[in-house]
Backbone bond lengths (Angstrom), bond angles and torsions (degrees), N, CA, C in turn:
res aa  C-N    CA-C-N  psi(-1)  N-CA   C-N-CA  omega(-1)  CA-C   N-CA-C  phi
1 M - - - 1.441 - - 1.529 107.80 -
2 D 1.306 116.56 138.19 1.461 122.77 -177.67 1.527 109.54 -92.12
3 Y 1.348 116.76 108.08 1.463 122.07 -179.51 1.528 112.64 -94.38
4 S 1.319 117.65 1.88 1.462 120.36 -178.82 1.524 111.87 -74.84
5 N 1.316 118.22 -19.16 1.461 122.23 -179.97 1.538 108.33 -102.62
6 P 1.355 118.04 106.62 1.467 120.42 -177.30 1.523 113.79 -59.09
7 A 1.310 117.70 -36.18 1.468 120.60 179.72 1.521 109.98 -63.03
8 R 1.294 117.26 -40.09 1.466 122.04 178.99 1.531 109.76 -65.76
9 L 1.320 116.71 -40.13 1.458 120.80 -179.64 1.528 110.45 -64.42
10 I 1.318 118.09 -44.83 1.464 121.52 178.90 1.521 110.31 -62.52
11 Y 1.323 116.76 -43.33 1.464 120.72 178.45 1.526 109.60 -60.33
12 T 1.332 116.91 -42.63 1.463 121.18 179.87 1.522 110.73 -63.73
13 L 1.332 117.50 -43.06 1.454 120.11 178.58 1.524 111.37 -64.56
14 D 1.330 117.69 -38.42 1.459 120.91 177.96 1.518 110.96 -59.78
15 I 1.295 116.75 -40.48 1.467 120.86 -179.49 1.525 110.64 -69.06
16 I 1.309 116.27 -44.97 1.458 120.44 -176.60 1.525 111.77 -69.49
17 M 1.322 118.16 -43.90 1.454 121.62 -171.78 1.524 113.66 -103.06
18 D 1.291 118.68 -6.75 1.463 122.36 -179.37 1.533 110.67 51.01
19 M 1.336 115.83 56.16 1.457 122.02 -179.02 1.516 111.12 -86.21
20 K 1.327 115.68 151.62 1.452 120.88 173.62 1.512 108.61 -158.22
21 F 1.325 117.02 156.91 1.458 122.49 176.62 1.517 109.38 -89.14
22 V 1.353 115.45 140.49 1.460 120.70 176.81 1.523 108.01 -129.44
23 D 1.319 117.06 159.33 1.453 121.59 177.48 1.522 109.60 -64.55
24 R 1.303 116.62 142.07 1.460 121.91 -178.06 1.526 111.53 -61.55
25 E 1.327 117.21 -30.06 1.455 120.90 179.72 1.528 112.43 -63.90
26 K 1.325 116.98 -23.19 1.463 120.60 -179.13 1.525 112.26 -79.78
27 V 1.320 117.23 -13.39 1.448 121.30 -177.93 1.522 108.70 -93.07
28 T 1.307 115.85 117.84 1.456 119.28 179.03 1.524 108.84 -104.92
29 T 1.312 115.17 136.54 1.455 120.08 177.18 1.513 108.31 -128.95
30 S 1.279 114.79 150.37 1.447 120.25 177.81 1.518 108.27 -133.56
31 R 1.313 115.95 111.86 1.450 120.00 178.30 1.524 110.59 -89.33
32 K 1.298 116.52 -9.46 1.454 120.04 -179.69 1.526 108.40 -74.91
33 S 1.289 115.83 117.28 1.452 119.25 176.74 1.515 108.23 -148.77
34 S 1.280 115.11 156.30 1.445 119.70 178.74 1.521 107.89 -74.47
35 S 1.296 117.04 133.79 1.449 119.70 -179.97 1.514 109.91 -144.36
36 K 1.310 115.03 173.39 1.457 118.78 179.07 1.522 111.48 -72.51
37 Y 1.334 117.21 -7.83 1.460 121.36 179.35 1.526 112.72 -100.04
38 K 1.326 117.51 12.97 1.466 120.86 -179.91 1.528 110.90 -61.02
39 A 1.316 117.29 -40.42 1.471 120.66 179.31 1.526 110.32 -63.56
40 L 1.328 116.56 -36.90 1.463 120.03 177.34 1.525 110.38 -62.63
41 V 1.326 116.67 -47.51 1.464 121.32 -179.33 1.525 110.43 -62.01
42 D 1.326 116.92 -42.23 1.467 120.40 179.16 1.530 111.13 -60.70
43 N 1.323 116.73 -40.28 1.469 120.17 -178.75 1.517 112.73 -77.93
44 L 1.326 117.97 -25.99 1.469 120.08 177.21 1.517 111.23 -61.71
45 S 1.327 115.69 -36.71 1.461 119.23 -178.95 1.532 111.78 -68.95
46 K 1.331 117.53 -16.61 1.463 121.31 -179.59 1.528 112.64 -88.90
47 L 1.336 117.32 -9.79 1.463 119.80 -179.82 1.520 110.18 -68.16
48 E 1.332 115.55 137.14 1.459 121.28 179.06 1.520 109.33 -115.73
49 P 1.333 117.46 146.93 1.466 120.16 178.58 1.529 111.40 -57.85
50 G 1.329 115.87 127.65 1.454 120.51 -179.79 1.518 114.03 74.99
51 G 1.325 117.49 1.65 1.469 121.69 -177.97 1.517 111.90 -88.03
52 R 1.301 115.18 -160.37 1.456 121.80 -178.53 1.521 110.81 -69.71
53 A 1.347 115.16 153.69 1.464 121.41 177.97 1.525 109.63 -92.52
54 L 1.315 115.29 157.97 1.461 122.29 177.03 1.523 107.60 -100.42
55 E 1.321 117.46 120.07 1.463 122.86 -179.43 1.519 109.06 -100.01
56 V 1.350 116.44 125.59 1.460 121.00 -176.95 1.536 108.97 -131.69
57 P 1.335 117.72 126.12 1.464 119.45 176.60 1.534 110.85 -78.47
58 F 1.326 116.39 152.19 1.464 120.57 174.60 1.517 109.14 -136.64
59 K 1.338 115.95 154.64 1.461 121.27 -176.23 1.520 112.83 -101.13
60 S 1.336 116.12 -28.18 1.466 119.60 -176.77 1.523 109.69 -147.07
61 E 1.319 114.73 164.98 1.470 119.87 176.89 1.522 110.75 -63.38
62 K 1.329 116.48 -33.42 1.464 120.49 178.94 1.530 110.32 -63.49
63 E 1.314 116.70 -43.96 1.465 120.85 178.24 1.531 110.36 -65.16
64 L 1.333 116.46 -39.72 1.459 121.28 177.67 1.526 110.80 -61.12
65 N 1.328 117.24 -46.17 1.466 121.06 178.80 1.522 111.49 -62.95
66 S 1.326 116.99 -37.48 1.469 120.33 177.53 1.521 110.92 -63.70
67 M 1.324 116.27 -43.06 1.465 119.68 178.31 1.523 110.84 -63.34
68 R 1.309 117.00 -42.67 1.463 120.01 179.20 1.525 111.02 -63.35
69 N 1.326 117.47 -39.00 1.468 120.26 177.04 1.520 111.21 -63.12
70 V 1.327 117.12 -38.80 1.468 121.03 176.68 1.524 109.48 -61.32
71 V 1.328 116.91 -42.43 1.467 121.04 -178.86 1.525 110.55 -68.14
72 Y 1.349 117.66 -41.27 1.470 120.46 178.17 1.529 110.06 -60.14
73 T 1.317 116.67 -42.18 1.466 120.72 178.35 1.522 110.42 -64.90
74 F 1.322 117.08 -42.88 1.461 121.54 177.84 1.525 110.46 -59.94
75 N 1.329 116.41 -43.98 1.474 120.76 178.18 1.523 111.21 -59.02
76 R 1.319 115.77 -47.29 1.463 120.91 -177.26 1.532 111.03 -65.08
77 E 1.311 117.31 -42.86 1.466 120.87 -177.27 1.522 112.61 -71.45
78 N 1.333 117.27 -29.48 1.466 120.83 -175.96 1.516 113.48 -107.93
79 D 1.309 116.70 2.66 1.465 123.46 177.88 1.537 111.96 51.91
80 I 1.330 115.05 46.88 1.461 121.22 174.12 1.527 108.10 -130.72
81 K 1.317 116.99 171.36 1.455 120.23 -178.35 1.525 109.61 -125.32
82 I 1.322 114.85 104.61 1.455 121.35 173.66 1.519 106.58 -101.90
83 K 1.313 115.78 127.99 1.460 121.30 -178.77 1.520 109.42 -104.82
84 S 1.344 115.17 167.19 1.457 119.49 -179.32 1.521 110.70 -135.86
85 N 1.321 114.24 157.15 1.456 122.36 175.98 1.523 106.68 -142.19
86 K 1.324 116.73 128.85 1.458 121.49 -174.79 1.527 110.79 -100.58
87 D 1.328 116.18 135.08 1.461 123.24 171.92 1.530 106.57 -106.83
88 S 1.322 116.41 92.50 1.467 121.51 -175.03 1.519 112.88 -65.19
89 D 1.327 117.02 -33.69 1.466 120.37 -177.44 1.527 112.04 -63.34
90 N 1.327 116.49 -35.75 1.470 120.94 -177.18 1.523 113.16 -109.27
91 N 1.335 117.39 8.67 1.473 122.35 -178.91 1.530 112.17 50.00
92 R 1.310 114.49 55.23 1.463 121.46 177.80 1.525 108.69 -134.25
93 I 1.321 114.55 149.69 1.459 120.41 173.93 1.516 107.71 -126.73
94 F 1.301 115.44 144.37 1.461 121.99 -179.54 1.524 108.77 -115.57
95 F 1.320 116.05 130.98 1.462 121.96 176.30 1.533 107.94 -110.93
96 F 1.327 116.58 137.34 1.463 120.27 -177.59 1.509 110.45 -153.72
97 R 1.346 115.21 163.30 1.468 122.16 175.53 1.513 108.61 -117.58
98 N 1.331 115.84 135.52 1.452 120.95 178.99 1.521 112.92 -108.47
99 D 1.334 118.55 -15.84 1.472 121.45 -170.06 1.465 108.62 -34.94
């Protein structure tokens, strides 16, 4: 097969994979899924501005980053700002609202 001609390669891929473009509105995605961070998300909604902080233990930096990503997504979806502060010595992170 001659791969030096890009047009030929695209045509070949179209035949093999039966690809086509569709309107973006036809593509449905669901980011809502059950996860081990569901309890975190449930408690984030209970945080009040100037109120108590939520203390959450973590085992690794990877788990900490995952929790922070969950919070960033929660902030974006709910148009609020929850901040965090990490206690590295005790492997805990605190989430709070200052608004």
